[in-house]
N, C-alpha and C positions, 0 to 999 in steps of 0.2 A: 438491237441497241435502242434504248428508250431515252429520249431527252427528258429533262425535267426543269423545274422552276429555278434551280440553282445553277443553270448554265452548264449542263452536261458534265457530270463527274467523269464520264469515260474520256472525254477530250482532255479534261484536267489531268487525269491520271497519265494519259499518253504523253502530254506535254511535260509532265514531271519526269517521266522516264526518258524522254528525249533530252531534257536538260541534264539528267544524270549521266546519260551516255556521252553527251557533249563534254561534260566536265571530265569524265574518265578518259575520253579521247584526247583531252588537252593535258593529261598527265597529272591530274589532281587526285590525291588519295583522300580517304575519309577524313584525315586530320587537316587537310589543306596544304600539306607539304608536297613538294615536287619529288617524285621518286626517280632516282637515276635510271636511265634506260627505259623509262615508261613512255616517252614521247614517240612520235612517228620516226621511222628510220631514215626517211628521206623527204626532200621537198616534194617529190612526185607523189608520195603517199599522202602528204598533206593536201595537195591539190585535188587528188582523186576523191577524197571524202571530207568535204568542208564541214567544220563543226556545226554550222548553222543549218545544215540540211539533215533531217532525220533519216534513219535507216529505211530502206524501201518498205518493209512490212509496217513500220510505224507510220510512214507517210500514207500508205494505203488506208490505215485506220483513220487518220485525220481527214483524208478526203471523203471517206464514207461518212464520217461524223458530219462534215460540212454539208453533204448532200441531204442527210437526215434533217439537219437544222433548217435548211432551205425548204425542204418538203413541209416543215411545220411553220413556215412563214417567218422564221427568225433569221432574216437575211444578214443583219449586222453581225450576229454571232457566227454565222457561216463564213463570212468574209474574214472575221478575226481568226477563225480556226485555220484557214488556209494562208493567212498572212505569212510571208517569208518563204513559202514553199515554191520551188522552181520546177520547171519541166513542162512538157506539153500537156500532160493530164491535169496538173494543177492549174495551168492557165485556162484549160477548157472548163474546169469546175468553177473557177473564179468568174469567168465570162458568163457562164450559165446562171450563177447566183445573181450577178449584176443585172442580167436580163430579166430574171424573175422579179427582182426588186423593182425594176423600172415599170413593170406591169401591175404591181400592187397598188391598191387605192385604199384610202382611209374609209372605213364604214361611215356612211353619211350621218347617222344619228344613233348614238348608243342608247337612247331612250326607246328605240324600237327593237332592242335585242330581247328575244323570248327566253323563257325559262321553264323547262319541263322537269317534273319531279315524280319519283316512284317510291314505293316501299319495297320490302324484301321480295325477291322473285320466287314464285312457286315452281319448284323443280318437279314435283310429283302431284299433278292435279287430282289424281284419284284419292290420295290421302288428304290433301287440303280441302277438297270439296265433299268428302265423306260426311254424312249426317253427324252433327255434333255442335257444340256451343260456339265454335269459332268459324264454321263453314261460311256463314253469311258474310261475316266480316272479311274473310279472305276473298270472297267473290266480289265484294264491294270495293275494297281498298288495295288489292294487290293485282299484279299482272303475272302471267306465267313466264317462265324462261323463254319459251318459244315466241311469245308475244313480244317480249323485250328485244330479242335478237332480230325479229322482223322490223321493229321500230328503228333500231340502229341502222339496219341496212337501208331503210327508206330515207332516214335523215342524211345518210352519206350520199345516197343517189341524188338527193335534192340539193346538195351543195352546202349543207350545214357543217359548221366547224365548232368544236367545243372550246369555249373560253371560260376563264376564271372570272368571277365578279370583279376581282381587282384589275382585270384587263379593261373593264368598262371605265373605271375611275379609281383614283387613289388619293389619299390625303397627302397634300404637299404644302408645307408651311402652314398646317392647320386648316387648309381649305380642301374640300373634296373637289377634285379636278378631273375632268374627262380625259381619257387617254385615246390616242388614235389607234384603231384596230386595223392593221394593214393586211388586206386580203386581195386575192385576184377578184376580178369583177364577177365571176360566176360562183363565188363563195359568200356565205353569210354566217354571222356568229350566233351561237346558242349556248345558254348555260344549262347544265344538267345537274340534278342533285338527287340524293336518296335520303329519305327520312328513316329514323330509328335503326341505325346501323348498330344494333345491340344484340340481336338474336335472343329475344326475350324467352323466358322460361316457358311461357304458355305455348310457344310455337314448337316445342320439342316433339318430334315424332310425327309432325304434320306435313312433311314433304318439303321442308326448306333447308338451306344450308344452316350449319350450326355455329360457325365462327369464320373468321379470317385468320390465317396462319401463314408462317413462313416455310418455304420448302428448303431443301438442302443448299440451294444456291442463294437463299435470302430473298427470293421473290414471293410476293403475296399470292396465296391460293385460298380458295374456299373449301371448307370441309363439309361434305355431304354424306349422310348416312342413309342408305336406301332402305326399302321396306323389309329386306332380308337381314338388315343389320350390318351390311358391308360398308366399310368406310372408303370414301372416294375423295381425292384431292384434285381440284381443277377449277374451271370457270363455272360456278354455280350461283353466283349472286352478282349484282350490278357492278361492283368495282372490278372484279376479276373478268367479267364478260367484256367490260369496256377496255380493260388493259389488253386483252387478247385482240380485240377489234382494232385498237390503235396500233398495236404491234404489226398487224397486217396492213393497216391503212394509216400510216403516220400523218397523212394530210387531213385526217379527221380531227386533229388536235392542233390548237393554236399555241405554238411555242411550248409544247409539253403539257398544256392544261388538260385535265380530265374532268373534274367536277367537284361538287361539294357533298360531303358526308355529314349529315346532321345526327348528333349523338346525344342521348340522355344519359343518366347515370344510375338510376335506381336498381336496375338489374345488372349493373356492370356495363362494360363497353366492348364492342367488337366480338362479342361472344365469350368474354372472360368475366367471371364473377368477382369484380374488383371493388365493389362497394362495401366499405367497412360498416356503414350504417345498416345495410341489409344482411351482411354475411360475417360480421365481426372482423377483427383486425389480426387474425391468426396467420400462420405460415402459408396456408393455401391461398388466402386473399392477397398476401404480399407477392407470392409467386405469380398469381394471375395478373397483378399490376405490372410486374416486370415483363411478362410475355406480351401483354397488350401494348406496352410502350414500344417494344421492338416492332410490332406490326404497324403501329401508328407512324413511327418514324419512316418505315419502308413505304408506306402509302404516301406520305408527304414528299418523300424523295422521288416518287414516280409520278407526281403531278396532281395529287389529290389535296384538297384543303378541307379542314374541319370547321363545322359550325356548331355552336351551342344550340341544342334543342330543349334547353333547360334540364335540370337534374331529374325532375319528377314529371316531365311531360305536362307542364303547367299551362293552363289557358290564361294568358296574361291580360286579356281584355277585361275580365271581371275580377282577377286576383287582387287582393289587397297588397299594399306596399310591404306590409310585414311578411306576407307569404312569399312575395317575389324576393325579398331580401334573404329570407331563410333558405329558399331554393338556390339562390345564387351562391350563398356561402357553401352549400353542399357541393355545387358544381366546382367551385374553386378548390375545395378540399379533396374531392375524389375523382374529378374528371380532368381538370386542367393539368395536373401533374403528369398525366398519361398522354394526352393529346397535344399539350403545349398551348400557348396563347392563341386566341382567335378573336378577330374583330367582326365575325359574322354571327348573327342571331336569326335562326329560322323558327318562327312562332309555331308551337304545337297547335294543331287544329286550324292553322291559319289565323289564329286569334290575335290580330294586330292590336296595338294600343291606340290606333287612330284610324279613321276612315280616310277619305281623300285629303282632308286638310293636313298641312304640314305638322310635324311633331312639335309638341310643347308639353309642359307640365312635369309633375314630379316623377312619374314613371320613366319618361324619356330621359330626364336629367340623370336619373339613377343608372339607367342602362348605358348611357354615354360614359358615366363615371367608371363603369366596369370595362370600358375599352371597346364597346361595340360601335362600329361605324356603318355597317351594312345590315339591313333588316329585310326580312322576306315573309310576306303573307301569301295568300292563295286567292287567285281569281281565274277561273276557267271559262269566263265569258268572252274573253278577248285574247288575241295572240301575244300581246305584250302590254306591260304597264311599268313604267319606271318613274320614280320621283327623286330627283337629285337636288340637294341644296348645298350650301357651303359646308354644312355640318355632317351630312350623311348621304347615303344612297339607299333607296328603298325600291325593291323590285317584287312584283307579283309573280307567283309561280302557277303553272297549270298542272293540276293533278292528273296523271295518266293512270287510270285504274278501271275497275269494272263499272263503276258508276258513270264515268265520263264516256267510256267506250259504248255502253248501252244507250246513253243519252244521244250520242252521235248516230248510232244505228237507227234509233227511233225518230230521228229528225228533230229532236228537241234542242239540239245545239249544233253549231257548225264552226268549230275551232280547230279540232285535231286534224282536219283535212289539210291544213297548211303544212303538216309535218309528215303524215302518212295516211294511207287508205285504210280506214278502220275495218272495212269488210275483209281486206286481205290480212290484217293483223289478228283479228279476233280469233281466239282459240276455241275450236269446237269441243274441247274438253270441259269448257265451262258448263255449269248447270243450265238447263233449259229455262 
């Protein structure tokens, strides 16, 4: 059972069923009329099964949901889930949640929250690093599946917990306002993101996942085609690997948060060729958009949030206003209808529109007019950097890739050691 940002649909469904059973137990038909003979046969029957108390199996589900919510530090939601439940087990769960809540402390400074980001994961290093035009780029900018899984394990062991940028601060009455992040004293928040969740055409056959898709149960999986052409469904890229890890370790997620997925549009989104600009607006493109939208909805329901990475992977530091405007119009036409609205902008290449000074000027005013309140650049020289004003939150991200891994191994930088041991993580399958 996986919690999410809309307060646990499992619990909501269970509560709805409880209400339905309670109504039917009170003798109400679907039309609201009282059916003769439909009520309890005696006062003792009424007393033995009060309408306010769910059936045992439903109560067990509610208690399990409350435990899950508390494990993800959502103590108020957990207490709401068990509200009204009676009995020894319910009282024990309620007491345990209250005890956990009493030990939680607000993170002292949200400006110290780090942000790590990755690109698509290399599933087959032999194909990715084989001599060819893309091999060096893969070595420089990607990590392998094994490396990423080792990073996750280390982050968890060191007490990091995944948070959403909106957990750091939110717009309230037009002012960006810091939020308390309540965690046990041995836990610390971390934002995680992935760039270019598009599965570009140039990566085909190079040992990467090819898309994100829904399985028969509606869960998101990665599609991976091995060197022999066999199709596999499972955890082969960052979103599905994180999903699997959080399912096993729910306390790695703060109130259901997973991370941020940055998406462009020129090759389509999430592995689907959805761009009318590039592929025309025929039946195949329309079908691709419909499938991609289902996947995007499932990702959001499971705790992921989307960010614009611009439509054409645009370097915004040097781009003209005319080019930024044209790119934004394409994003609105081809990507927003699939992913939904987003107030997060992740700059391609880390090409921010300002240095350290606070935002101002025409580019910033235009981006704000598009609804962006959160902005993300790149800075791998420090463990954290956050700038919050009344109008926005800006956070620097640390790129975890071949370049930074090698820089740490060669003693040229000392940042990643705060998150994992680079020597332990580094994949021997990388080129010498």
